[in-house]
DRENDO-1510 file (C-alpha; in Angstrom, 1 decimal, always signed):
<recs>
REC; n; res; u; v; w
REC; 1; MET; -24.4; +67.9; +11.2 .
REC; 2; MET; -22.4; +65.3; +9.4 .
REC; 3; THR; -23.1; +65.2; +5.7 .
REC; 4; ALA; -22.1; +62.9; +2.8 .
REC; 5; THR; -18.6; +63.4; +1.6 .
REC; 6; SER; -18.9; +61.6; -1.7 .
REC; 7; ALA; -19.9; +63.3; -4.9 .
REC; 8; THR; -21.6; +60.2; -6.1 .
REC; 9; PRO; -25.4; +60.5; -5.9 .
REC; 10; ALA; -27.1; +58.8; -2.9 .
REC; 11; TRP; -29.3; +56.7; -5.1 .
REC; 12; GLN; -26.3; +54.8; -6.5 .
REC; 13; SER; -26.6; +51.3; -5.1 .
REC; 14; LEU; -24.0; +49.4; -3.2 .
REC; 15; ARG; -24.7; +46.6; -5.7 .
REC; 16; GLU; -23.2; +48.6; -8.5 .
REC; 17; ARG; -20.0; +48.9; -6.6 .
REC; 18; LEU; -19.7; +45.3; -5.6 .
REC; 19; VAL; -21.3; +43.4; -8.5 .
REC; 20; ARG; -20.5; +45.9; -11.3 .
REC; 21; ARG; -23.6; +45.1; -13.3 .
REC; 22; PRO; -26.7; +47.1; -14.0 .
REC; 23; VAL; -29.5; +47.3; -11.5 .
REC; 24; VAL; -32.0; +44.5; -12.1 .
REC; 25; ALA; -35.6; +45.1; -11.2 .
REC; 26; ALA; -36.7; +43.3; -8.1 .
REC; 27; VAL; -38.4; +40.0; -8.8 .
REC; 28; THR; -41.7; +39.6; -6.9 .
REC; 29; GLY; -44.1; +36.8; -6.1 .
REC; 30; LEU; -43.4; +33.1; -5.9 .
REC; 31; MET; -40.9; +33.3; -8.7 .
REC; 32; ALA; -38.5; +35.3; -6.4 .
REC; 33; LEU; -39.1; +32.8; -3.7 .
REC; 34; SER; -38.3; +29.7; -5.8 .
REC; 35; LEU; -35.1; +31.3; -7.1 .
REC; 36; ALA; -34.0; +32.3; -3.6 .
REC; 37; ALA; -34.8; +28.8; -2.3 .
REC; 38; CYS; -32.8; +27.0; -5.0 .
REC; 39; GLY; -29.9; +29.4; -4.9 .
REC; 40; GLY; -30.0; +30.0; -8.7 .
REC; 41; GLY; -28.5; +26.7; -9.8 .
REC; 42; ASP; -26.2; +23.9; -8.9 .
REC; 43; SER; -23.2; +26.1; -8.9 .
REC; 44; ALA; -24.6; +28.5; -6.3 .
REC; 45; SER; -24.0; +28.3; -2.6 .
REC; 46; LEU; -26.8; +27.2; -0.3 .
REC; 47; ILE; -25.8; +29.9; +2.1 .
REC; 48; GLY; -28.8; +32.3; +2.4 .
REC; 49; THR; -31.3; +30.0; +0.9 .
REC; 50; LEU; -34.5; +28.8; +2.6 .
REC; 51; ASP; -34.2; +25.9; +5.0 .
REC; 52; LYS; -36.6; +23.4; +3.5 .
REC; 53; SER; -36.8; +21.4; +6.7 .
REC; 54; PHE; -38.7; +24.4; +8.3 .
REC; 55; GLY; -42.4; +25.1; +7.9 .
REC; 56; LYS; -43.3; +22.0; +5.9 .
REC; 57; SER; -47.1; +22.4; +5.7 .
REC; 58; ASN; -50.1; +23.2; +3.5 .
REC; 59; ASP; -50.2; +26.9; +4.5 .
REC; 60; GLY; -49.7; +28.1; +1.0 .
REC; 61; THR; -46.0; +28.9; +1.3 .
REC; 62; PRO; -43.1; +26.8; +0.1 .
REC; 63; ASP; -41.0; +24.8; +2.6 .
REC; 64; GLY; -38.8; +27.1; +4.6 .
REC; 65; MET; -41.6; +29.6; +5.3 .
REC; 66; VAL; -44.6; +29.7; +7.7 .
REC; 67; SER; -47.7; +31.8; +7.2 .
REC; 68; PHE; -49.9; +31.7; +10.3 .
REC; 69; SER; -53.4; +33.1; +10.7 .
REC; 70; ILE; -54.9; +33.4; +14.2 .
REC; 71; GLY; -58.3; +34.1; +12.8 .
REC; 72; ALA; -60.3; +36.3; +10.4 .
REC; 73; GLY; -58.6; +39.6; +11.3 .
REC; 74; ASN; -55.2; +41.0; +10.7 .
REC; 75; ASP; -52.2; +39.4; +12.4 .
REC; 76; HIS; -48.8; +41.1; +12.5 .
REC; 77; GLY; -45.4; +40.0; +13.7 .
REC; 78; ARG; -43.2; +42.7; +15.2 .
REC; 79; ALA; -40.4; +41.0; +17.2 .
REC; 80; THR; -38.9; +37.5; +17.6 .
REC; 81; LEU; -36.3; +35.6; +19.6 .
REC; 82; VAL; -35.1; +32.0; +19.8 .
REC; 83; GLN; -35.1; +30.2; +23.1 .
REC; 84; ALA; -32.3; +28.0; +24.3 .
REC; 85; ASP; -34.3; +24.9; +23.4 .
REC; 86; GLY; -34.6; +26.1; +19.8 .
REC; 87; LYS; -38.3; +27.1; +20.1 .
REC; 88; ILE; -39.2; +30.4; +18.4 .
REC; 89; LEU; -41.2; +33.2; +20.0 .
REC; 90; VAL; -43.0; +35.8; +17.9 .
REC; 91; LEU; -44.6; +38.9; +19.3 .
REC; 92; GLY; -47.1; +41.2; +17.6 .
REC; 93; SER; -50.7; +42.3; +17.5 .
REC; 94; SER; -53.9; +40.8; +16.2 .
REC; 95; THR; -57.5; +41.9; +15.4 .
REC; 96; SER; -58.5; +38.2; +15.2 .
REC; 97; THR; -59.0; +38.0; +19.0 .
REC; 98; GLY; -61.2; +40.2; +21.3 .
REC; 99; SER; -64.2; +42.3; +20.4 .
REC; 100; THR; -62.6; +45.7; +19.6 .
REC; 101; GLY; -59.3; +47.0; +18.4 .
REC; 102; SER; -56.1; +44.9; +18.4 .
REC; 103; ASN; -54.7; +42.7; +21.1 .
REC; 104; ILE; -51.1; +41.8; +22.0 .
REC; 105; VAL; -50.3; +38.3; +20.8 .
REC; 106; VAL; -47.4; +36.0; +21.5 .
REC; 107; GLN; -46.9; +32.7; +19.5 .
REC; 108; ARG; -44.4; +30.0; +20.1 .
REC; 109; PHE; -43.2; +27.7; +17.3 .
REC; 110; ASN; -41.3; +24.5; +17.5 .
REC; 111; ALA; -37.9; +24.3; +15.9 .
REC; 112; ASP; -39.5; +22.7; +12.8 .
REC; 113; GLY; -41.9; +25.7; +12.3 .
REC; 114; THR; -45.0; +24.0; +13.7 .
REC; 115; LEU; -47.1; +25.7; +16.4 .
REC; 116; ASP; -46.1; +24.7; +20.0 .
REC; 117; THR; -49.6; +23.9; +21.3 .
REC; 118; SER; -48.2; +23.5; +24.9 .
REC; 119; PHE; -47.7; +27.3; +25.0 .
REC; 120; GLY; -50.7; +29.3; +26.1 .
REC; 121; ALA; -52.8; +26.1; +26.3 .
REC; 122; ASP; -56.2; +27.3; +27.5 .
REC; 123; GLY; -58.6; +25.7; +25.0 .
REC; 124; GLY; -59.1; +29.0; +23.2 .
REC; 125; SER; -60.5; +30.8; +26.2 .
REC; 126; ASP; -58.6; +33.9; +25.3 .
REC; 127; GLY; -59.9; +33.8; +21.7 .
REC; 128; SER; -56.7; +32.3; +20.3 .
REC; 129; PRO; -55.7; +28.7; +19.6 .
REC; 130; ASP; -53.3; +26.8; +21.8 .
REC; 131; GLY; -49.8; +27.9; +20.9 .
REC; 132; VAL; -50.9; +31.6; +21.1 .
REC; 133; VAL; -51.3; +33.9; +24.0 .
REC; 134; SER; -53.7; +36.9; +23.4 .
REC; 135; LEU; -53.6; +39.8; +25.9 .
REC; 136; ASP; -56.7; +42.0; +25.8 .
REC; 137; LEU; -55.9; +45.0; +28.0 .
REC; 138; GLY; -59.0; +47.1; +27.4 .
REC; 139; ALA; -61.5; +48.4; +24.8 .
REC; 140; GLY; -58.8; +50.1; +22.7 .
REC; 141; SER; -56.0; +48.8; +20.6 .
REC; 142; ASP; -53.0; +47.1; +22.2 .
REC; 143; GLU; -49.8; +46.4; +20.4 .
REC; 144; GLY; -46.7; +44.2; +21.2 .
REC; 145; ARG; -43.5; +45.8; +20.0 .
REC; 146; ALA; -40.5; +44.1; +21.8 .
REC; 147; ILE; -39.7; +40.9; +23.5 .
REC; 148; ALA; -36.9; +39.6; +25.8 .
REC; 149; LEU; -36.1; +36.4; +27.6 .
REC; 150; GLN; -35.1; +36.3; +31.3 .
REC; 151; ALA; -32.4; +33.9; +32.5 .
REC; 152; ASP; -35.1; +31.8; +34.2 .
REC; 153; GLY; -37.0; +31.4; +30.9 .
REC; 154; LYS; -39.7; +33.9; +31.7 .
REC; 155; ILE; -40.8; +36.0; +28.8 .
REC; 156; VAL; -41.0; +39.8; +28.9 .
REC; 157; VAL; -43.0; +41.7; +26.3 .
REC; 158; ALA; -43.4; +45.4; +25.9 .
REC; 159; GLY; -45.6; +47.7; +23.9 .
REC; 160; THR; -48.5; +50.0; +24.2 .
REC; 161; ARG; -52.1; +49.9; +25.4 .
REC; 162; THR; -55.0; +52.3; +25.1 .
REC; 163; ALA; -56.0; +53.7; +28.5 .
REC; 164; SER; -59.6; +54.7; +29.5 .
REC; 165; ASP; -59.0; +58.3; +28.4 .
REC; 166; ASN; -57.9; +57.0; +24.9 .
REC; 167; SER; -54.2; +58.0; +25.5 .
REC; 168; LYS; -51.5; +55.4; +25.0 .
REC; 169; ASN; -49.6; +54.0; +27.9 .
REC; 170; MET; -46.4; +51.9; +28.0 .
REC; 171; VAL; -47.2; +48.3; +28.9 .
REC; 172; VAL; -45.0; +45.5; +30.1 .
REC; 173; ALA; -46.2; +41.9; +30.6 .
REC; 174; ARG; -44.3; +38.9; +31.9 .
REC; 175; LEU; -45.2; +35.4; +31.0 .
REC; 176; LYS; -44.2; +32.1; +32.5 .
REC; 177; ALA; -42.5; +29.6; +30.2 .
REC; 178; ASP; -45.8; +28.0; +29.5 .
REC; 179; GLY; -47.4; +31.3; +28.4 .
REC; 180; LYS; -49.4; +32.0; +31.4 .
REC; 181; LEU; -49.2; +35.5; +33.0 .
REC; 182; ASP; -46.7; +35.7; +35.9 .
REC; 183; THR; -49.1; +37.2; +38.5 .
REC; 184; GLY; -46.2; +38.0; +40.8 .
REC; 185; PHE; -45.1; +40.7; +38.3 .
REC; 186; GLY; -46.9; +44.0; +38.6 .
REC; 187; ALA; -49.2; +42.7; +41.3 .
REC; 188; ASP; -51.4; +45.6; +42.2 .
REC; 189; GLY; -54.9; +44.1; +42.1 .
REC; 190; GLY; -55.5; +45.9; +38.8 .
REC; 191; SER; -55.2; +49.4; +40.1 .
REC; 192; ASP; -53.3; +50.5; +37.0 .
REC; 193; GLY; -56.1; +49.1; +34.8 .
REC; 194; THR; -54.3; +45.9; +33.9 .
REC; 195; PRO; -54.4; +42.3; +35.4 .
REC; 196; ASP; -51.6; +41.1; +37.7 .
REC; 197; GLY; -48.7; +40.0; +35.4 .
REC; 198; VAL; -49.0; +43.3; +33.4 .
REC; 199; VAL; -47.7; +46.8; +34.2 .
REC; 200; SER; -49.1; +50.0; +32.7 .
REC; 201; LEU; -46.8; +53.1; +32.8 .
REC; 202; SER; -47.9; +56.6; +32.2 .
REC; 203; LEU; -46.0; +59.9; +32.4 .
REC; 204; GLY; -49.1; +62.0; +32.1 .
REC; 205; ALA; -51.9; +62.8; +29.7 .
REC; 206; ASP; -50.0; +62.4; +26.5 .
REC; 207; ASP; -49.1; +59.2; +24.7 .
REC; 208; ASP; -46.3; +57.0; +26.1 .
REC; 209; LEU; -45.0; +54.3; +23.8 .
REC; 210; ALA; -42.6; +51.4; +24.6 .
REC; 211; ASN; -40.7; +50.4; +21.5 .
REC; 212; ALA; -37.8; +48.3; +22.9 .
REC; 213; VAL; -36.9; +46.2; +25.9 .
REC; 214; VAL; -33.8; +44.6; +27.3 .
REC; 215; ILE; -33.0; +42.8; +30.5 .
REC; 216; GLN; -30.0; +43.7; +32.7 .
REC; 217; ALA; -27.7; +41.2; +34.2 .
REC; 218; ASP; -29.3; +41.8; +37.6 .
REC; 219; GLY; -32.8; +41.1; +36.1 .
REC; 220; LYS; -34.0; +44.7; +36.0 .
REC; 221; ILE; -35.9; +45.6; +32.9 .
REC; 222; LEU; -35.1; +48.6; +30.7 .
REC; 223; LEU; -37.6; +50.1; +28.3 .
REC; 224; ALA; -37.0; +52.6; +25.5 .
REC; 225; GLY; -39.8; +54.6; +23.8 .
REC; 226; THR; -41.5; +57.9; +23.3 .
REC; 227; THR; -43.6; +60.3; +25.3 .
REC; 228; GLY; -45.6; +63.4; +24.2 .
REC; 229; VAL; -47.9; +64.3; +21.4 .
REC; 230; GLU; -47.3; +64.0; +17.7 .
REC; 231; GLY; -44.9; +66.6; +16.5 .
REC; 232; ASN; -43.6; +67.3; +20.0 .
REC; 233; THR; -42.2; +64.1; +21.6 .
REC; 234; ASN; -39.2; +63.2; +23.7 .
REC; 235; ALA; -37.3; +60.0; +23.9 .
REC; 236; VAL; -37.8; +58.2; +27.2 .
REC; 237; VAL; -36.1; +55.3; +29.0 .
REC; 238; ALA; -37.6; +53.6; +32.0 .
REC; 239; ARG; -36.3; +50.9; +34.4 .
REC; 240; LEU; -38.4; +48.4; +36.3 .
REC; 241; ASN; -37.4; +46.2; +39.2 .
REC; 242; THR; -37.8; +42.5; +38.9 .
REC; 243; ASN; -41.2; +42.6; +40.4 .
REC; 244; GLY; -42.5; +45.2; +37.9 .
REC; 245; SER; -42.3; +48.3; +40.1 .
REC; 246; LEU; -40.5; +51.4; +38.9 .
REC; 247; ASP; -36.8; +51.6; +39.9 .
REC; 248; SER; -36.7; +55.0; +41.6 .
REC; 249; SER; -32.9; +54.9; +41.7 .
REC; 250; PHE; -32.9; +55.2; +37.9 .
REC; 251; GLY; -33.0; +58.8; +36.5 .
REC; 252; ALA; -33.4; +60.1; +40.1 .
REC; 253; ASP; -33.4; +63.8; +39.6 .
REC; 254; ALA; -36.4; +65.0; +41.5 .
REC; 255; GLY; -38.2; +65.5; +38.2 .
REC; 256; ASN; -35.7; +68.0; +36.7 .
REC; 257; ASP; -36.2; +66.4; +33.3 .
REC; 258; GLY; -40.0; +66.5; +33.6 .
REC; 259; SER; -40.4; +62.9; +34.4 .
REC; 260; PRO; -40.7; +61.0; +37.7 .
REC; 261; ASP; -37.9; +59.0; +39.2 .
REC; 262; GLY; -37.6; +55.7; +37.3 .
REC; 263; PHE; -37.7; +57.5; +34.0 .
REC; 264; VAL; -35.2; +59.4; +31.9 .
REC; 265; THR; -36.5; +61.8; +29.2 .
REC; 266; LEU; -34.2; +63.1; +26.5 .
REC; 267; SER; -35.1; +66.4; +24.8 .
REC; 268; LEU; -32.6; +67.6; +22.2 .
REC; 269; GLY; -34.4; +70.8; +21.3 .
REC; 270; SER; -37.8; +72.1; +20.3 .
REC; 271; GLY; -38.5; +69.3; +17.7 .
REC; 272; SER; -39.4; +65.7; +18.3 .
REC; 273; GLU; -37.3; +62.8; +19.5 .
REC; 274; GLN; -38.1; +59.1; +19.6 .
REC; 275; ALA; -36.3; +56.1; +21.1 .
REC; 276; VAL; -36.8; +53.0; +18.9 .
REC; 277; ALA; -34.1; +50.5; +20.1 .
REC; 278; ILE; -31.9; +49.7; +23.1 .
REC; 279; ALA; -28.9; +47.5; +23.7 .
REC; 280; LEU; -26.6; +46.8; +26.7 .
REC; 281; GLN; -22.9; +46.9; +26.5 .
REC; 282; ALA; -20.8; +44.4; +28.3 .
REC; 283; ASP; -20.1; +46.9; +31.1 .
REC; 284; GLY; -23.8; +47.4; +31.6 .
REC; 285; ARG; -24.1; +50.9; +30.0 .
REC; 286; ALA; -27.2; +51.2; +27.8 .
REC; 287; VAL; -27.1; +52.4; +24.2 .
REC; 288; VAL; -30.3; +54.0; +23.1 .
REC; 289; VAL; -31.0; +54.6; +19.4 .
REC; 290; GLY; -33.7; +56.9; +18.0 .
REC; 291; ASN; -34.5; +59.8; +15.8 .
REC; 292; SER; -34.6; +63.6; +16.1 .
REC; 293; THR; -36.6; +66.0; +14.0 .
REC; 294; SER; -36.0; +69.7; +14.1 .
REC; 295; VAL; -38.9; +72.0; +14.8 .
REC; 296; GLY; -41.1; +73.0; +11.9 .
REC; 297; GLY; -41.0; +69.6; +10.2 .
REC; 298; GLY; -37.3; +69.6; +9.2 .
REC; 299; SER; -35.4; +66.5; +8.2 .
REC; 300; SER; -34.9; +63.7; +10.6 .
REC; 301; ASN; -31.5; +62.5; +11.9 .
REC; 302; ILE; -30.4; +59.4; +13.7 .
REC; 303; VAL; -29.5; +60.0; +17.4 .
REC; 304; VAL; -27.5; +57.6; +19.6 .
REC; 305; ALA; -27.3; +58.1; +23.4 .
REC; 306; ARG; -25.4; +56.2; +26.0 .
REC; 307; LEU; -26.6; +56.0; +29.6 .
REC; 308; ASN; -24.7; +55.1; +32.8 .
REC; 309; GLY; -26.2; +52.6; +35.1 .
REC; 310; ASP; -28.0; +55.4; +37.1 .
REC; 311; GLY; -29.7; +56.7; +33.9 .
REC; 312; SER; -27.4; +59.7; +33.5 .
REC; 313; LEU; -25.9; +60.5; +30.2 .
REC; 314; ASP; -22.3; +59.2; +29.7 .
REC; 315; ALA; -20.4; +62.4; +29.1 .
REC; 316; ASP; -17.5; +60.5; +27.6 .
REC; 317; PHE; -19.7; +59.4; +24.7 .
REC; 318; GLY; -20.3; +61.6; +21.7 .
REC; 319; LYS; -18.1; +64.6; +22.7 .
REC; 320; SER; -18.5; +66.9; +19.7 .
REC; 321; ASN; -19.9; +70.1; +18.4 .
REC; 322; ASP; -22.9; +68.5; +16.7 .
REC; 323; GLY; -25.4; +70.5; +18.8 .
REC; 324; THR; -26.2; +67.7; +21.2 .
REC; 325; PRO; -25.1; +67.3; +24.8 .
REC; 326; ASP; -22.2; +65.1; +25.7 .
REC; 327; GLY; -23.6; +61.6; +25.8 .
REC; 328; VAL; -25.6; +62.0; +22.6 .
REC; 329; VAL; -24.5; +61.7; +19.0 .
REC; 330; ASN; -26.4; +63.2; +16.0 .
REC; 331; VAL; -25.8; +61.3; +12.7 .
REC; 332; SER; -26.9; +62.6; +9.3 .
REC; 333; LEU; -26.3; +60.6; +6.2 .
REC; 334; GLY; -27.4; +63.3; +3.8 .
REC; 335; ASP; -29.7; +66.2; +3.3 .
REC; 336; SER; -33.0; +64.3; +3.7 .
REC; 337; ASP; -34.5; +62.0; +6.3 .
REC; 338; ASP; -32.5; +59.4; +8.1 .
REC; 339; LEU; -34.3; +57.1; +10.5 .
REC; 340; ALA; -32.9; +54.5; +12.9 .
REC; 341; SER; -34.8; +51.3; +13.6 .
REC; 342; ALA; -32.3; +48.8; +15.3 .
REC; 343; VAL; -29.1; +48.6; +17.2 .
REC; 344; ALA; -26.5; +45.9; +17.9 .
REC; 345; ILE; -23.2; +45.9; +19.7 .
REC; 346; GLN; -20.2; +44.1; +18.4 .
REC; 347; ALA; -17.9; +42.0; +20.6 .
REC; 348; ASN; -15.2; +44.8; +20.3 .
REC; 349; GLY; -17.7; +47.3; +21.6 .
REC; 350; LYS; -18.4; +49.1; +18.4 .
REC; 351; ILE; -22.0; +50.1; +17.9 .
REC; 352; LEU; -24.1; +49.2; +14.8 .
REC; 353; VAL; -27.2; +51.2; +14.0 .
REC; 354; GLY; -29.6; +50.0; +11.3 .
REC; 355; GLY; -32.1; +52.1; +9.6 .
REC; 356; THR; -33.2; +53.9; +6.5 .
REC; 357; THR; -31.9; +56.9; +4.6 .
REC; 358; THR; -33.6; +59.0; +1.9 .
REC; 359; ALA; -31.8; +59.2; -1.4 .
REC; 360; GLN; -31.7; +62.2; -3.8 .
REC; 361; ASP; -34.5; +60.7; -5.8 .
REC; 362; ASN; -36.6; +60.6; -2.6 .
REC; 363; SER; -36.6; +56.8; -2.5 .
REC; 364; LYS; -35.5; +55.1; +0.7 .
REC; 365; ASN; -32.4; +52.9; +1.0 .
REC; 366; ALA; -31.4; +50.6; +3.8 .
REC; 367; ALA; -28.5; +51.9; +5.9 .
REC; 368; VAL; -26.1; +50.7; +8.5 .
REC; 369; VAL; -23.9; +53.0; +10.6 .
REC; 370; ARG; -21.0; +52.0; +12.8 .
REC; 371; LEU; -19.7; +54.0; +15.7 .
REC; 372; ASN; -16.6; +53.6; +17.7 .
REC; 373; ALA; -16.9; +53.0; +21.4 .
REC; 374; ASP; -16.5; +56.8; +22.0 .
REC; 375; GLY; -19.4; +57.6; +19.7 .
REC; 376; SER; -17.4; +58.8; +16.7 .
REC; 377; LEU; -18.1; +57.4; +13.2 .
REC; 378; ASP; -15.9; +54.4; +12.4 .
REC; 379; ALA; -14.3; +55.6; +9.1 .
REC; 380; THR; -13.1; +52.0; +8.4 .
REC; 381; PHE; -16.7; +50.9; +7.9 .
REC; 382; GLY; -18.0; +51.4; +4.4 .
REC; 383; ALA; -14.9; +53.2; +3.4 .
REC; 384; GLY; -14.8; +54.1; -0.3 .
REC; 385; THR; -18.2; +52.7; -1.1 .
REC; 386; ASN; -19.4; +55.7; -3.1 .
REC; 387; ASP; -23.0; +55.0; -2.1 .
REC; 388; GLY; -23.8; +58.5; -1.1 .
REC; 389; THR; -23.1; +58.1; +2.6 .
REC; 390; PRO; -20.1; +59.3; +4.6 .
REC; 391; GLU; -17.4; +56.8; +5.7 .
REC; 392; GLY; -18.7; +55.0; +8.7 .
REC; 393; ALA; -22.0; +54.2; +7.0 .
REC; 394; VAL; -23.2; +51.9; +4.2 .
REC; 395; GLY; -26.3; +52.5; +2.0 .
REC; 396; ILE; -28.0; +49.5; +0.4 .
REC; 397; SER; -30.3; +50.0; -2.6 .
REC; 398; LEU; -32.0; +47.1; -4.3 .
REC; 399; GLY; -33.5; +49.1; -7.1 .
REC; 400; ASN; -35.7; +52.1; -7.8 .
REC; 401; GLY; -38.2; +51.4; -5.1 .
REC; 402; ASN; -38.0; +51.8; -1.3 .
REC; 403; ASP; -35.7; +49.6; +0.8 .
REC; 404; GLU; -36.2; +49.9; +4.6 .
REC; 405; LEU; -34.2; +48.1; +7.2 .
REC; 406; SER; -36.0; +46.9; +10.3 .
REC; 407; ALA; -33.6; +44.6; +12.2 .
REC; 408; ILE; -29.9; +44.0; +12.7 .
REC; 409; ALA; -27.8; +41.3; +14.4 .
REC; 410; VAL; -24.2; +40.1; +14.6 .
REC; 411; ASP; -23.4; +36.5; +14.1 .
REC; 412; ALA; -20.7; +34.4; +15.8 .
REC; 413; ASP; -18.2; +35.2; +13.1 .
REC; 414; GLY; -18.7; +38.9; +13.4 .
REC; 415; LYS; -20.7; +39.2; +10.2 .
REC; 416; ILE; -23.7; +41.6; +10.2 .
REC; 417; VAL; -27.1; +40.3; +9.3 .
REC; 418; VAL; -29.9; +42.8; +8.5 .
REC; 419; ALA; -33.5; +42.3; +7.4 .
REC; 420; GLY; -36.3; +44.6; +6.2 .
REC; 421; SER; -38.6; +45.2; +3.3 .
REC; 422; THR; -38.1; +46.2; -0.3 .
REC; 423; THR; -40.7; +47.6; -2.7 .
REC; 424; SER; -40.2; +47.8; -6.4 .
REC; 425; THR; -41.6; +50.8; -8.3 .
REC; 426; GLY; -45.4; +50.2; -8.6 .
REC; 427; GLY; -45.0; +46.7; -7.2 .
REC; 428; SER; -45.6; +44.8; -4.0 .
REC; 429; SER; -43.3; +44.6; -1.0 .
REC; 430; ASN; -41.0; +41.6; -0.3 .
REC; 431; VAL; -38.8; +40.7; +2.6 .
REC; 432; PHE; -35.1; +41.1; +2.2 .
REC; 433; VAL; -32.2; +39.7; +4.2 .
REC; 434; ALA; -28.6; +40.8; +3.7 .
REC; 435; ARG; -25.3; +39.8; +5.2 .
REC; 436; LEU; -22.3; +42.2; +5.5 .
REC; 437; LEU; -18.7; +41.6; +6.2 .
REC; 438; ALA; -17.1; +43.3; +9.1 .
REC; 439; ASP; -15.9; +46.2; +6.8 .
REC; 440; GLY; -19.5; +46.9; +5.6 .
REC; 441; SER; -19.2; +45.2; +2.2 .
REC; 442; LEU; -21.8; +42.7; +1.1 .
REC; 443; ASP; -20.9; +39.1; +1.8 .
REC; 444; SER; -21.0; +37.7; -1.7 .
REC; 445; GLU; -21.1; +34.1; -0.4 .
REC; 446; PHE; -24.6; +34.8; +1.0 .
REC; 447; GLY; -27.7; +34.6; -1.1 .
REC; 448; GLN; -26.0; +33.8; -4.4 .
REC; 449; GLY; -28.5; +33.4; -7.2 .
REC; 450; ASP; -30.7; +35.2; -9.7 .
REC; 451; ASP; -33.5; +36.7; -7.5 .
REC; 452; GLY; -32.9; +40.2; -8.7 .
REC; 453; THR; -30.6; +41.2; -5.9 .
REC; 454; PRO; -26.8; +41.3; -5.7 .
REC; 455; ASP; -24.9; +38.4; -4.0 .
REC; 456; GLY; -25.1; +39.2; -0.4 .
REC; 457; VAL; -28.8; +39.9; -0.4 .
REC; 458; VAL; -31.9; +37.5; -0.5 .
REC; 459; ASN; -35.3; +38.5; -1.7 .
REC; 460; LEU; -38.2; +36.6; -0.2 .
REC; 461; SER; -41.8; +36.6; -1.3 .
REC; 462; PHE; -44.5; +34.7; +0.6 .
REC; 463; GLY; -47.0; +35.1; -2.2 .
REC; 464; ASP; -48.6; +37.7; -4.4 .
REC; 465; GLY; -49.4; +40.3; -1.7 .
REC; 466; ASN; -47.2; +42.6; +0.4 .
REC; 467; ASP; -44.7; +41.0; +2.7 .
REC; 468; PHE; -42.8; +42.8; +5.5 .
REC; 469; GLY; -39.7; +41.7; +7.3 .
REC; 470; ARG; -39.8; +43.3; +10.8 .
REC; 471; ALA; -37.5; +41.3; +13.0 .
REC; 472; LEU; -34.8; +38.7; +13.0 .
REC; 473; ALA; -33.0; +36.3; +15.4 .
REC; 474; LEU; -30.1; +34.0; +15.0 .
REC; 475; GLN; -30.3; +30.4; +16.2 .
REC; 476; ALA; -27.4; +28.8; +18.1 .
REC; 477; ASP; -26.4; +27.0; +14.9 .
REC; 478; GLY; -26.3; +30.4; +13.1 .
REC; 479; LYS; -29.5; +29.9; +11.0 .
REC; 480; ILE; -31.4; +33.1; +10.5 .
REC; 481; ILE; -35.0; +33.5; +11.5 .
REC; 482; VAL; -36.9; +36.4; +9.9 .
REC; 483; ALA; -40.4; +37.4; +11.2 .
REC; 484; GLY; -43.0; +39.8; +10.0 .
REC; 485; ASP; -46.3; +39.6; +8.2 .
REC; 486; SER; -47.6; +38.6; +4.8 .
REC; 487; GLN; -50.7; +39.5; +2.9 .
REC; 488; ALA; -53.1; +36.6; +2.1 .
REC; 489; THR; -55.2; +36.4; -1.0 .
REC; 490; ASP; -58.2; +37.9; +0.9 .
REC; 491; GLY; -56.1; +41.0; +1.7 .
REC; 492; SER; -55.7; +40.2; +5.4 .
REC; 493; PHE; -52.3; +39.9; +7.0 .
REC; 494; ASN; -50.8; +36.8; +8.6 .
REC; 495; ILE; -47.8; +36.2; +10.9 .
REC; 496; ALA; -44.9; +35.3; +8.7 .
REC; 497; LEU; -41.7; +33.4; +9.5 .
REC; 498; ALA; -38.8; +32.2; +7.3 .
REC; 499; ARG; -35.6; +30.4; +8.1 .
REC; 500; LEU; -32.4; +30.7; +6.1 .
REC; 501; LEU; -29.4; +28.4; +5.9 .
REC; 502; VAL; -25.9; +29.7; +6.7 .
REC; 503; LYS; -23.9; +26.6; +5.7 .
REC; 504; ASN; -23.6; +24.4; +2.6 .
</recs>
């Protein structure tokens, strides 16, 4: 197990090193928003401020933000991407449609933040307005967790559905560009309990969850997730052919790992493992990121695995004595829980893992880890930060509350953009966005201002309730889209979007 090498406490913030001023309590509510939007004064850069041309409406949020309610229930955003035409897709779940539980929902917004009513246009027959697609897959709760775009413009969404026996199954749906189900995908006449256009995958009686999706160059679909029961789960990766059938050439081992061909399960011991994110390298190998907890409720570590094209572990990756098989890396940032949530691969092949680490005061800090192509920690990243993490990692603390990273991306200049949520002690949760330079230090040009965060970080509040940043995407022009959910005055949650500028 790799542990922190610095004697400096883990709760010491990266801000203290870079800005060299005392920690300022996080500003919440509309005050933080207005400060972030204006950049703190005429002398401040516009980089990292709200794009006021986006989301101009009377939805109760300032220009630059969108709060969208599908109906009277709770609407949550979980994943987002930007199409080549600049339109923005948001995937999540909603209790505003259907009669019981939650449904998977996909919304499409125009480049200006208005709802694209040409998407899912059915006059509300699915219980949602035009511009929104609602997928009701049964009597239980269904949740969309990941989204990807095919080269032909079709939209692949992945998540979970509740089966008739109340267990959870992986689910994948493919939509045409207009939002209608692609009935040529998963066409089985509903034998798996879903309509044509949707595939339900089960490895047995336990819960199977799809948390991430990516599309290979040949059009095959890779899913990453979890199988098992709480406290005893394995990470799982599945591959589908372009028609939605399982690719039996993937993980073909006659069930030696306990799963049918088409699946790969990764068990690293007697504890629990989960796969939460997946990315493809330029050579087609898949990098899978997740978490591993030792038996008996021990602390959680980040795990990174690399798979060859046939689903086998890449034995050249992560060769070490960290207790994992070759092909898997175990990363510990300290003595407490470390959790991965996102992955991105740089142009030079280095692997970025975003997540959360628990500090010595039991608060949570955002964290970014960088691995070399062979799976070793890149000691040039975050070197000498004195933030309580080993070299090769960066911890970001925005105060005395909890800071949790949900998403990570690399822009065209090689800068690292992360997003998540920050909670002040006893206060509400706000969205944060940060930009790091290639060496892991905060980019002081980004988010300059007096919003209670160091330069390099932006604090966004949609209102007086709790706001959560869960996903991000980069437009072709570099502008940053952040998606999640915001709490309305009646306590319900709405889909939330914000767009940030990256140039003056």
